[in-house]
C-alpha positions in Angstrom: -104.9 -166.6 155.5 -105.3 -170.4 155.0 -106.9 -169.7 151.6 -104.2 -167.1 150.7 -101.6 -169.8 151.2 -103.3 -173.0 150.3 -106.3 -172.0 148.1 -106.7 -171.7 144.4 -106.5 -168.4 142.6 -108.6 -167.2 139.6 -107.4 -169.1 136.6 -108.3 -169.3 132.9 -110.4 -172.2 131.6 -108.4 -172.9 128.4 -111.4 -174.6 126.8 -113.5 -171.4 126.8 -110.9 -168.7 127.4 -112.7 -167.4 130.5 -111.8 -167.0 134.1 -112.9 -169.6 136.7 -113.9 -168.1 140.0 -113.9 -171.1 142.2 -113.0 -171.1 145.8 -111.0 -174.4 146.4 -108.9 -175.5 149.2 -107.2 -178.9 149.3 -105.5 -180.3 152.4 -105.0 -183.5 154.3 -105.4 -182.0 157.8 -109.0 -182.4 159.0 -108.7 -179.4 161.3 -107.8 -177.1 158.3 -110.8 -178.5 156.3 -113.1 -178.0 159.2 -112.0 -174.4 160.0 -112.1 -173.4 156.4 -115.7 -174.7 156.0 -116.7 -172.8 159.1 -115.1 -169.6 157.6 -117.1 -170.2 154.3 -120.4 -170.5 156.3 -119.9 -167.8 158.9 -117.9 -165.1 157.0 -118.5 -165.6 153.3 -122.1 -166.9 154.0 -122.1 -169.3 151.1 -125.0 -171.0 149.4 -124.6 -174.5 150.9 -126.3 -176.2 148.0 -123.3 -175.1 145.7 -120.5 -176.5 147.8 -118.7 -179.7 146.7 -116.3 -182.1 148.3 -113.7 -184.2 146.6 -111.5 -187.0 148.0 -108.0 -188.1 146.8 -106.8 -191.4 148.3 -104.5 -194.3 147.7 -105.7 -197.8 146.9 -104.9 -199.2 150.3 -107.4 -196.9 151.9 -111.2 -197.5 152.2 -113.0 -195.0 150.0 -116.4 -195.4 151.7 -114.9 -194.7 155.2 -113.0 -191.7 153.9 -116.1 -190.3 152.3 -118.0 -190.7 155.6 -115.1 -189.0 157.5 -114.8 -186.2 154.9 -118.5 -185.6 155.1 -118.4 -185.3 158.8 -115.4 -182.9 159.0 -116.5 -180.7 156.1 -120.3 -180.7 156.8 -120.8 -181.5 153.1 -123.2 -184.4 152.4 -121.8 -187.3 150.4 -124.5 -186.5 147.7 -122.5 -183.3 147.0 -119.2 -185.0 146.6 -117.5 -185.2 143.2 -116.1 -188.5 142.1 -113.2 -189.6 144.3 -109.8 -189.9 142.7 -107.8 -193.0 143.5 -104.1 -192.1 143.1 -101.5 -194.6 141.9 -99.6 -196.6 144.4 -97.4 -194.5 146.6 -93.6 -194.5 146.9 -92.5 -197.0 149.6 -90.7 -194.3 151.6 -93.8 -192.1 151.7 -96.4 -192.7 154.4 -99.7 -191.3 153.2 -102.2 -189.6 155.4 -104.7 -192.2 156.6 -107.6 -189.7 155.9 -106.6 -189.1 152.3 -106.6 -185.6 151.0 -109.8 -183.5 150.8 -110.8 -180.7 148.5 -113.6 -178.2 149.2 -114.8 -176.6 146.0 -117.3 -173.7 145.9 -118.1 -171.9 142.7 -119.7 -168.4 142.9 -118.0 -165.4 141.3 -119.5 -162.9 143.8 -118.3 -164.9 146.8 -114.9 -165.5 145.2 -114.5 -161.7 144.8 -115.7 -161.2 148.4 -113.0 -163.5 149.6 -110.4 -161.8 147.4 -111.4 -158.4 149.0 -110.9 -159.9 152.5 -107.5 -161.1 151.6 -106.5 -157.8 149.9 -107.6 -155.9 153.0 -105.5 -158.2 155.3 -102.5 -157.6 153.1 -103.1 -153.8 153.1 -103.7 -153.7 156.9 -100.4 -155.6 157.4 -98.6 -153.0 155.2 -97.7 -155.6 152.6 -99.4 -153.8 149.7 
């Protein structure tokens, strides 16, 4: 259900007019990142060599420490991280998460469709569809 609420949906790549079947979840809560990664490993049974991590952070945070932390909670080696994105300075009233925001990205059409089937079955069993 985390993915149904927080994850990306199939979308069109406007450059090539084709669908992108990428499982992506972005969140700033380390527990959510950790449990979603466990779900990918144990339920979806992903190919671990295809998973990527990506970090979004503000300039006042230490990127290297955040990458180390993100690697630990996500079980994704830093060598499989995409380039981090440093966001513009934050609004003075806003207190940013000290861990930054982390994205798990996994691209595999078959596994994307497998996850969609799981979600569809949950909705059906709940009587929503």
